[in-house]
C-alpha positions, 0 to 999 in steps of 0.5 A, spaced: 563 652 578 567 650 584 574 647 583 578 643 588 584 640 587 586 634 592 592 629 592 591 623 596 597 618 598 592 613 600 589 609 594 583 606 599 582 613 601 582 616 594 577 611 591 572 612 597 572 619 596 571 619 588 565 614 589 562 618 594 563 624 589 560 620 584 554 618 588 553 625 589 552 627 582 559 630 582 564 630 576 571 628 577 577 631 573 582 625 574 590 627 572 595 622 574 602 620 571 604 622 564 600 626 560 596 624 554 594 627 547 588 625 543 580 625 543 580 619 547 583 619 555 586 612 557 586 613 564 592 618 566 587 624 564 579 623 564 573 626 566 569 621 570 561 622 571 556 617 573 553 615 566 546 613 569 543 620 569 541 623 562 543 630 565 550 629 566 552 629 559 549 636 558 553 638 565 559 636 561 558 639 555 556 646 557 560 647 564 566 643 563 568 642 555 564 648 553 561 644 546 555 643 542 550 638 545 550 633 539 558 631 540 559 624 542 562 621 548 566 615 549 564 611 555 569 607 558 567 600 561 571 594 564 571 589 558 568 584 563 562 588 564 561 591 557 555 586 555 551 589 561 551 596 557 552 595 550 549 590 545 555 586 543 552 579 541 555 579 534 561 583 535 568 580 537 570 583 544 577 585 542 573 590 536 568 593 540 571 600 540 572 600 533 564 600 532 558 604 534 554 600 539 547 600 541 547 602 548 543 602 554 539 609 555 543 614 559 548 619 558 553 615 555 549 614 548 548 619 543 541 621 541 541 616 536 542 610 541 549 609 539 556 610 542 563 608 541 565 605 547 572 604 550 572 597 553 578 596 558 581 590 562 583 592 569 591 593 570 595 597 575 597 604 572 605 603 572 605 611 573 601 611 580 606 607 584 
């Protein structure tokens, strides 16, 4: 697997490049600002991939994380769009990440059809300048 390190001073150029790479089926390693520690990335270090393809889960598990295929993912989604992908009918939006949710099929869900999502609201990362 080829690794290319890139730095961008222009946020518009960065976003355009990331979108193009995701559409092409690539996986993005995102690093910015301070480091983070723990099982759930909060935006300073993240693996970004298109969850609409079932094969991307296998790619991340086998080639990037080197882990067992049954291990769950915690897909991040804008809180405003979470109900498009997760069954939130009987759930308080602020509690969404505390529970396993039924989800739209794709790489973000486990074989049982559930997921522990990370709904978030848009904000500008203070570390990004």
